[in-house]
N, C-alpha and C positions, 0 to 999 in steps of 0.2 A: 493260367489261367484264361477263360476262354470266353469269356462276357465280363460285363461292366459290373457287376453284381458284388463282390470285391473288392473293387479297385484302391477304397480309402481304406482298406484293411493294410494296403500290401507297405513295403518300403519305394521309396521314391526310383529304388533304382529298378526295380519290376515294377512301379506305374510306369517305369519309361520305357523301359519294354515291352510292357502291353502296348501301349498310347503308340512305338513304334509298329508292333504289329499291325495294329488296326491300320494305321498309317498306310502301310505299306497297301494294308485289303481295299483299302481305297482306290488307291492309284487304277483300279482300271477304271475306277468314274472319269476317267479324265482321257478318255481312248478319243471322244472326238474331238479333243487339242492334242494332237501330235506334239507338237513345236512345244507345247505347255510339261505336258504331259514326262517325257523323257527328264525335264531339268527338274522341274519337284521329285521325281521315284529318286533324282541323283542328291537333292542332299535331305529324303528317310534315307538313304545306303551312307550318307555324311551320318548323319545322326545316330550310326547305328556304330558306325564307325570311333566317334567320338568318343560316349556311352561303354565300348569296349578298352577302349584305355587309348584312343591317337587323339592328342589333346591339339594335334599340332594341326586338327582342320580345325578345331575353333572355332577360330575368325572367320572361317570357308560358312558352317552353320552359321553364322549371328547375323552373316551376310543376306541368308534367307528373311530372316526378323527384320533387319532397316538396314540398309544399303544405299552409304551415305551416298553412292550417286544416283540413285532411285532406280538401279535402269534394272536390276534380277534378284527382284527380294519379293514381299508377299502382295503389297498392294499394286503390284504392278499384274502380278499374274491373277487377283482379285479385280481390278480393272479388266483385263480380258473379257476374265468368264462371266462378265458378269450374265443376266439371262440364261445361265445353266447350271439351276440349284445343285446336282448328284456332282459336279465341278468342283462346284462351289464350297460344298460340305465337302468332299476329298482335299478342296485346299487346306479347309479350315482344321483339319485331324492331321495333315500333314506340317499343316503350320506349330498346332499345340503337342504332337510331339516331337518337335527339333526345341521348338521354345526353352521344351519342361527340360530335352539332354542341358542342351543350355545351358539354365541357371542349375544345376546342378552338377555339370559339371565344371564352371565355370573359375572356381576356387582351385581345384588342378591346372585347368591354365591359365593361371595366374588373372584373368581377364574382371576386374574387382565393379568395373563399369557395364552395364547393362543395360541394354533400351528396354523401354515400357512394353512391350513383348513377350519379353525372355522373362523381366518381373515377375509378367502374370500370367507367364503358364505355375499355378500354381496346384494343386490336387484340388483343392474346394468348388476348382470352376468348371469340374470334369461334367458334372450333370448338362452343360447343352452341347460339348462335345460326345454324349453321350445319343443324345438327341440327334446330332447331325450322321454318327453311323447307323442309327435308328434306321435313317434316314435311306440313307446306302444300303439296305440287309446285313448290313453286321450285327 
């Protein structure tokens, strides 16, 4: 799938793969923030690994959405990227993709308790993220 029009028709695994593709394509919009770009790209790669079956990395993926130490998660990056709408759009796409993967792989990883950002990464919330992708020309 190359665009959002068929997103709702896909099964969740295919939706997650599509979202990860969008997140990976969005990472270059973080080029003005190299200290954060590399880390966010790493999280997208971690999500690819988890979706591919490496559930041992599930805890690391969850950290991106809600770090108990509040040192390496979405909120930290969001605060650092304020004022750069393109970078924030890329961060949104990465967080949605990672949260989506974390949510659908939680049973296999044995993680019944998930944070709100992960629980909210549902297909019906895709419209906002489609607009974020459009802002980046994806």
